C-alpha positions in Angstrom: -21.9 26.1 -21.4 -21.7 22.4 -20.5 -18.7 22.0 -22.8 -17.0 24.9 -21.0 -17.8 23.4 -17.6 -16.4 20.1 -18.8 -13.2 21.6 -19.9 -12.8 23.5 -16.6 -13.5 20.3 -14.6 -11.0 18.4 -16.7 -8.4 21.1 -16.1 -9.1 21.1 -12.4 -8.7 17.4 -12.2 -5.4 17.6 -14.2 -4.0 20.2 -11.7 -5.2 18.1 -8.8 -3.4 15.1 -10.1 -0.3 17.1 -10.9 -0.2 18.3 -7.2 -0.5 14.7 -6.1 2.3 13.5 -8.4 4.5 16.4 -7.4 4.0 15.7 -3.7 4.7 12.0 -4.2 7.9 12.8 -6.0 9.0 15.2 -3.3 8.2 12.6 -0.6 10.9 10.3 -2.1 13.4 12.3 0.0 11.3 13.6 3.0 8.4 12.8 5.2 5.0 14.4 4.8 5.3 16.3 8.1 8.2 18.3 6.6 6.6 18.9 3.2 5.5 22.5 2.5 2.6 23.3 0.2 4.8 25.9 -1.5 7.3 23.2 -2.5 4.4 21.3 -4.1 2.9 24.3 -5.9 6.3 25.4 -7.1 6.9 22.0 -8.6 3.6 22.1 -10.5 4.0 25.8 -11.5 0.9 27.2 -9.9 0.4 29.8 -7.2 0.3 28.6 -3.6 -3.3 29.8 -3.2 -4.2 27.4 -6.0 -3.4 24.5 -3.6 -6.5 25.3 -1.5 -8.8 24.9 -4.4 -7.9 21.2 -4.3 -6.8 20.4 -0.7 -7.4 21.9 2.7 -3.9 21.1 3.9 -0.9 18.9 3.2 -2.5 16.4 5.6 -5.6 16.3 3.4 -3.3 15.8 0.3 -1.6 13.0 2.2 -4.9 11.2 2.9 -5.6 11.4 -0.9 -2.1 9.9 -1.5 -3.0 7.0 0.8 -6.1 6.3 -1.3 -4.0 6.4 -4.4 -1.1 4.4 -3.0 -3.2 1.7 -1.4 -5.4 1.6 -4.5 -2.4 0.3 -6.4 -1.5 -2.0 -3.5 -5.0 -3.5 -3.2 -5.0 -5.8 -6.2 -1.6 -7.2 -5.2 -2.7 -8.0 -1.6 -6.0 -9.4 -2.8 -4.3 -11.6 -5.4 -1.6 -12.9 -3.1 -3.5 -13.6 0.1 -7.2 -13.9 -0.7 -7.1 -17.6 -1.7 -6.5 -20.5 0.5 -3.8 -22.2 -1.5 -0.6 -22.2 0.6 1.4 -24.4 -1.8 5.0 -23.8 -2.5 4.1 -22.7 -6.1 1.5 -20.2 -4.7 4.0 -18.7 -2.3 6.6 -18.3 -5.1 4.0 -16.6 -7.3 3.0 -14.3 -4.4 6.5 -13.1 -3.8 7.2 -12.6 -7.5 4.1 -10.4 -7.7 5.2 -8.4 -4.7 8.6 -7.8 -6.2 7.0 -6.7 -9.5 4.6 -4.4 -7.7 7.5 -2.7 -5.9 9.3 -2.2 -9.2 6.2 -0.7 -10.7 5.1 1.5 -7.8 8.3 2.3 -5.7 7.1 5.8 -4.7 3.8 4.4 -3.5 5.4 1.7 -1.4 7.9 4.1 0.1 5.2 6.5 1.0 3.1 3.9 2.8 6.1 2.4 4.6 7.2 5.8 5.8 3.9 7.4 6.7 2.3 4.3 8.3 4.1 5.3 11.5 4.8 8.9 10.5 4.0 12.2 12.2 0.7 13.1 10.5 -2.2 11.6 12.4 -4.9 11.8 9.7 -2.6 10.0 7.3 -1.7 7.3 9.8 -5.5 6.9 10.5 -6.2 6.6 6.8 -3.6 3.9 6.3 -4.8 2.0 9.3 -8.4 2.1 8.1 -7.5 1.0 4.6 -5.4 -1.9 5.9 -8.3 -2.9 8.2 -10.6 -3.1 5.2 -8.1 -5.2 3.3 -7.9 -7.6 6.3 -11.7 -7.9 6.4 -11.7 -8.8 2.7 -9.0 -11.4 3.2 -10.8 -12.8 6.3 -13.9 -13.3 4.2 -11.9 -15.3 1.6 -10.1 -17.4 4.2 -13.4 -18.3 5.9 -14.5 -20.1 2.7 -11.6 -22.6 2.9 -12.3 -26.0 4.6 -9.0 -25.5 6.5 -10.7 -22.7 8.4 -13.5 -24.9 9.7 -13.9 -24.3 13.4 -12.0 -21.0 13.4 -13.4 -18.1 15.3 -14.0 -14.7 13.6 -11.3 -13.2 15.8 -8.7 -15.9 14.8 -9.6 -15.5 11.1 -9.1 -11.7 11.3 -5.8 -12.2 13.2 -4.6 -14.5 10.3 -5.8 -12.0 7.7 -3.8 -9.2 9.4 -0.7 -11.5 9.5 -1.0 -11.9 5.7 -1.5 -8.2 5.0 1.3 -7.2 7.3 3.6 -9.8 5.7 2.9 -8.4 2.3 3.8 -4.9 3.5 7.0 -6.1 5.2 8.1 -8.0 2.1 7.3 -4.9 -0.1 9.5 -2.8 2.2 12.4 -5.3 2.0 12.2 -5.4 -1.8 12.1 -1.6 -1.9 15.4 -1.5 0.1 16.9 -4.0 -2.3 15.6 -2.2 -5.4 19.0 -1.0 -6.6 21.0 -3.6 -4.7 22.9 -6.5 -6.2 20.9 -9.5 -7.3 22.1 -11.6 -4.4 20.5 -9.2 -1.9 17.2 -9.4 -3.7 17.5 -13.2 -3.6 18.0 -13.0 0.2 14.8 -11.0 0.5 13.0 -13.7 -1.6 14.4 -16.5 0.6 13.4 -14.7 3.9 9.9 -13.9 2.6 9.4 -17.5 1.4 10.4 -18.8 4.9 8.1 -16.3 6.6 5.1 -17.3 4.4 5.8 -20.9 5.0 5.8 -20.4 8.7 2.4 -18.6 8.6 1.1 -21.5 6.4 2.3 -24.2 8.9 0.8 -22.3 11.8 -2.5 -22.0 9.9 -2.7 -25.7 9.2 -2.1 -26.6 12.8 -3.8 -23.8 14.7 -6.6 -26.0 16.1 -4.4 -29.0 16.9 
């Protein structure tokens, strides 16, 4: 009996993931607010009623996609902004990591960029909550650095949000340049480098 339950559970999880994957693929060309569950189930090859065994609505599915998409984004944000080193080498490595992340997870990056200000409230809320948690983690790391001595919690959190927002902006720019000529990607790199330098300079002189 336990073996049978295990097989059923594995099949259920497989179908659930297939629905998420199909939705993410369909969202390459449209927003979540226009996505129909029949489109998703048709792509997976299951009956529309099967959708409700896994998700209450397309909004519920969208919230799950937020978890999945930002789960892939989280290590990149943590690696690029959670340490205090603002050296030129560090900035260069951070931007290279962002570009590589976009190449690896373009659909995830596109989904977050589109739905962060999209028309599905629960999804917008889920993205905002996740990014707020990222910012809190970054703030905790920034607080360990001697440069942050004397900073208030509010100012540290403001800086953490600046870093997280900058990572998202840079990701979106690299996404737009994904299939563009190399010179356009180089322009994105140059702009992102200057923006991170500006944040770094402001950080060092904030209490002057």
